[in-house]
Steps between C-alpha positions, in 0.01 A plus 500: 500500500679564176866573435610693198753292312740791458466686829429299813702178477864423425644150488868421466737204515870555554816305582721628782799312357496705182562864412705587809760702308458853370365510148355146527194580712253393229635145515318439829154573351331182378142629474319826557135599463409742355788439259444839338637689802842663444791287617586772752162449667534121488845519660364740763230251607743209502770703676257589779393136530862383510579754770205387714602135462860577599391713797253246643756221466710677763230431759361175357756313286287187463169676432554829315241747382147377419298823511568873518207736561575852377263796510373454145614150401532145627808302397452120503817289482554135408829313455410185298862401437822607677570865407216504243241750625146579391352830622150635450432867575133599532359845556284550807148635468344781698261276696553456872495121466780333297379331184807275456638213703873460455471121539251485211729710279803290598311187400458651153879529483540143624252374241681679218830346601364149563328487161803644324732240652256221411523592133850644465709386797656728760603856420849440638549196276399707195747774594781250547422349161497840328688754721407795278143475632328580171328162473387515864353849454309393188352198676406698812353791304283282275391275786410770752325724246285202396429437869405863570258511207269277705467788747384749240143623510446773245797736531564409862725243663318331789722378781370281785334744739257494791236361265704179473549455876294177501731334249838335555754494220759223507254231608288243321125459522389140542183326384326317782406151382341194655660162566378335180621788283836500680547129423422562132747790486773292661433223253533746213833626637634143508386440143668821383826401666497148359395618153804724472721195516784685673632500854408862577175656381329767708147628461272780610122472464259795517123526483385846395758725674542269800772246575393138523828307514876554481812283515733800507672678789305785665704775327475339156129440556441870576693608189321261262161571658555875466594465134204272431253751646667782310512335157384137477169425671174522303426834666840638402467376142154651460565835667860560401568634849585361841232476766683593819372856540151596612525807278612339178208454263666582168485277195782389277409775257525767766842373603628535146351845472666623817850373426572822317431689822799348680796733527714427195877520528693769322726395216802516733347287777343271241845407377605451864208277610373375165141539385214279618288595201650256251205273431713202409698535820837509325734728312809451287718411798289324760197279528321618812233260621202695635281250690277770651379641169121485501288319242787274392358168621221312325341157519592254226273234349656231717426695821858612564566872529743637242708816473778631278656708778801270524571522127592193297729205567851573380542415132130428443164670456350296787357723777708452814334361813507748792764434765541612861756462779395331825604699804550199727721290272626755247395259226377618160156358418269486200161650581207319334151630576182304424151639550160334509214736577578646844787261574859607429787249523860622506761230432868566570752272329879530545660626179788261562264200489395562138812497280286517184374846591166601348451159343523342845264759650241433230515124556470541877197732470327247276577219742354697790181561303460132414543388859339779701219648289223296665630586846512867405137492386392327820685739730367811321145366515524420871653835590241687293214326681640603838587855396294770670585779257695821554318558831580152632707641788272789587381506862195719548565801721878460490777644284814310584849387408659179630875449462693184586860620496644151553330363188498828301125464448232768524124522468292814483152631445413518129614821331145601417413489871807695609405786266185554709710619794528874563824692457514562877489126573770421247727779626459374855585144397801626306621680813437190712703279266784751508503480880499118494789493252693743720453274802609195301807687377594602856462143621724381219770759578482414871537130413165437663313196376256585221252270675410795724124551526365841409157662496413851385167676461424844355169685493486677163355846443185341357464289820609179326726260688825389339662211680820299471602181676840337449585162650736213420600631156140568395335840456138610487390848388134594516274798434158513668302799374166395643625397841339611826638798692692285747840340457359192672256449213777535241724260692217247520453526121868419449470201736207362299693542175809332645308202637298444186754568223846475664463200733526735797852616409429861595276434799612651829403198711 
């Protein structure tokens, strides 16, 4: 399902603490897409959203508005920071079955905010630093427009729809490895930590687009993993596009070609939000770091990935090392990325631990290479030998999604296998997931333990079975298109899958 970039989706960010006096209404707008809409229309959308938030707070002060279903539009709300609101408005289609899931769209908003904070810090902190809001708007506009370009296919903006119902944003996908490989990986992690020569050095290791090891908190792991899959892994470097969507098959060249099809701001709104089309990422007043620009990372001769997105070190021509903010500690870290074949290593070093700046970073990177290069070669070789290819987690006859909410980990059927499912099956699974999310939301509002077991089954129009089982923080979603007529047969198929691949987690015994 495609969404026209200038008709069917609106995305805004606004601050309820700003623009509350007559004549100052524009102050509350921090971002709006499409930016080319007249300010009167932008204020109309935000005013409606603000009214809905205020109204629902009367009945639910602690949990205000999350979703409003109107006749022609769905309004998805997310409050990432106190009084900072993100709202996505999507137009409904004419089909009987809904093509969107509000939870999937809300997770897009959450991902935008999490990545933005990782690179720039919180929105509120930026506003307090520069109360006028101009710097915040420029950062948000450049960042989100770069993010949205990954959703472009031709002239259309693809949002997560029913075709992505067997995919879970906001989770990591792990590589399953044996005992010997796990020992080698752990040994490599220790070598990396000792090679850095500092008290705190965190690392993230990926093979292909799968996580192998992390020493970070769960939230920081998700953020770094997401960025790596978007821009840093060998697949991302070669394709110039992220790999999360089943529908996205465009090349780097096609992405560049379609940028001109995004709705461009008018001259008035361009001065309000700033333009994201400055190739250098800066103008005569601000340097705006744009970490989500595509095709800006490359592999150097020493194996480290390099980029000029962060500009140069102050007072020099030396390219600045990328930096991020850890969510758990609030600490600013240098991000050093090394790649050997299919193995990607992300090293995070506290900026405060290297008083010599870029000179210290260069020395540390060299030291890591000298001490860990043999280990890196050995780990990559061992993981490659045990790698089953892109269909490694395919289970014949099944199309599935496994989600471990406690660990923020998911595993799913390969994208190429999911595309073989019919539209009817995918729509039915999308509807099923919406029902499960509604039940989970009710349990949360009723203060009922989220450990509540849940099972749902739907017979699709094409006679396929779509099944969900939720137990002890884990979720299983499954489509069986070639199942027998009876529910008993479908249930037995789920039992076999659970016993063989999930250690019996979803078995009813």
